[in-house]
Phi, psi and omega in degrees: 000135183284159188300324184296321178293316176302318179292323176297306181303317183293323181298315181292319178298318181298318181293319177294327182278329186244356176293128178055036178230157167267165179290136183182235180304326187300321179300317183290318179297316182298318177296318178292320176299314179299319179299310181302314185297327179290324180284328176294321184280339186220077181300335180295344175300339176295342180270354185262116183294325180298312179304314181300320178298310177300317175305314182298325179299312178300319178296313181302315186283331178292321177297312182297323175295320177296323180292307184211113188280141167211177180294324179296314180295318179298314176292331180287321182297317177295318181295313182292327180296316178290325179291321171304313181299311181298325180289327175298312183293315184213092185287347186273340179292137184283157189298326180292320177296314177304320182296313177297318182293324174301313178298321184286335183298321185293311177286332178294343175311321183297330175274310187298335183295333180272355177275065189302324182294333182283308182286334171273000177059041177268150172285148184298329180290335181261359184295315181294326178288322173300317179294322178298319178297312177298317183291317183292315189270339187234298190297306184296315177300321180299311184298315179296316182292330180291324181289317180287329174302315181291321181298308189291324179293318181286343179273347187238130179293317182302310182295324178299311178296322180291321175300314186291340176297333177260147181271112179264069185238101181280130181291120181293334183294312180298325172301310181294324179294315180296329177288315175301318182294317181292323180297308183300307185300319179298316180292321180291309186278325187262059178281135179221129172279112187299145186302318177297328178290318179299320179298313181296317185298325176296339180274345181280112181233157180278327186248145175292147177285164183300324178301326179288334178290326187257332181278123178271080181249125186288162174300314179248126186302324185275004180239126179293153183303320184298318181291322184291324176296315181295319178300317180298316178302313182293321181295319185283329174303306183298317183290321178296321179290314182297317181294313176307315177298316178298314178301322182292315181298313185301313185290318177300314185294324180282331176290331180274346185282145179234159182270098178252300175257111190298311184299319182290315180299316174303306185295326181286320179297313180296322184291315181304309186295312178303316181293327174300314182299310181301318176297324177298314179303319172299324176299320176295323177296320180292321175296320179293326179294310191281333188246033180275352181197252190308319184297345176288340187238359176294137177289157178055038184247029184291331183292323179292322174296314181300316178297322181293320178293324174295320179296321172300315181299320177291328173292324173296322177294322172303320180297317181294323174299315177293324179294316175298316184292321179293324179297318178297314179302316183291317181298331182279320189239354179095170183277139166224172174303316186296315179296320172293329176296327177296317177301318180300311179293326174295321176296319179293319178298313178300318175296323177297322178291319177299313184289330175292326176295310181301324180298313183281326176295320181259006176062052182260165183276166178300328180298327174312310179289326177295319182295309182298323181287330182294318178287326177297316181297319178303308180289330177297318179298322172299312178301319176293341185265348185259002177243150184271080184295329177299321180287327180291318180298318180295314183295327177289316181296323184293348178266357179277158175298319177246133183242128174278091183296320184295323182295310183300322184278315192266330191256348183240158176225165180079009180242013188292317181301317179299316178300312184293319180299317182299316181294322180297317182289330185263356180059045177255141180288135179288140181299136178299323179297320180295321178291319178295323179297314184295322182293323179297315181284339177286332182272359180290148169298165190302317184287342178264000186286156165246125188299336178303321184288340173287347180265000189252128178288138182296314187236134181285151177286133186267000000 
């Protein structure tokens, strides 16, 4: 099936699903239909294991989004759908190249929409003939008929009365939805890997080429390789000493700390952990700087490798210290989205350190680390989208001695069933805000619904 028909069908489907609707079930239905269309058009995709994994990701996040919508689930549905589509179009292109191409495709629409011979799949030799045909058979007759229609209607009282009996009021919303649907469908189906991105993509390799193995070229031209090695050893000895001292101070300081002033404790803990995450990120940049080329292959360079691995280990120890401190913090004050987010970033940093270790151990390029972390972030996004974190937070906090009820009621969603059940057991009156919220979601039309709210009883039994 040609692109123009796929774009047209998807635009109409988009308008049917999203016109006069809120975001909800419709987004999941749209993503699953697009996924199904690709398998129907190319049945051979079922034989590709990577395709099946990515398809499972699209299905998982679509189901999660249909159950309970959030900014994260909606964003992940779009991202996974496009990652799947890019892999179908060009499985060889690296994920980081696909990401840049994805970002550029949206503004490039303004130019590409006028390249009619490309997205209508016309041959260049036939494009002029096609335009002449469209102009002669549709555009010109329509313009002439419109002028005469206006003249005849305005000249006849009978025709004027007939014309005025009908409301010629075009709904601006449906036009906007059609434009958005066409915009999305065009970018989705008419995918093109830009030339300069393809050129860069071909240079991205996991392994060094032979010339890099033998050429002793320093990172900085004015510093000989021998001096660069010594500089790296001095730097890493100093960094290891400094980091070891900081880890000791950090843990001693936190052992002595007590939760007295909640606001001060919260601010201090977050600042410390964010700085630790930032320092680990800088550590990976330092590794990328020293081991981007020649230093991977210089003989008798074992001390630099050893010191770097020790530094990675110490950064890992620092992450575990931060993990423990965040756990103490949660145990004292309860769970929030931000505190769960700290766990996520600590986990990403740990994966970064693991891949940094593998990079220098197996002498891989810097792109190896970038690629592995790109896929790690992608799968982390899916992981974050398939759980009802609001309900997890609520279940944990309701078992604490002190409960921030306002946070649970006003700042979280997907926890309404748990809150109502809790109110029943504790003989607490259910918040009016909570009941109004449930009523709002119950009254939504089908395509705007979130399936979770169909499982929640409106009124608790007294």
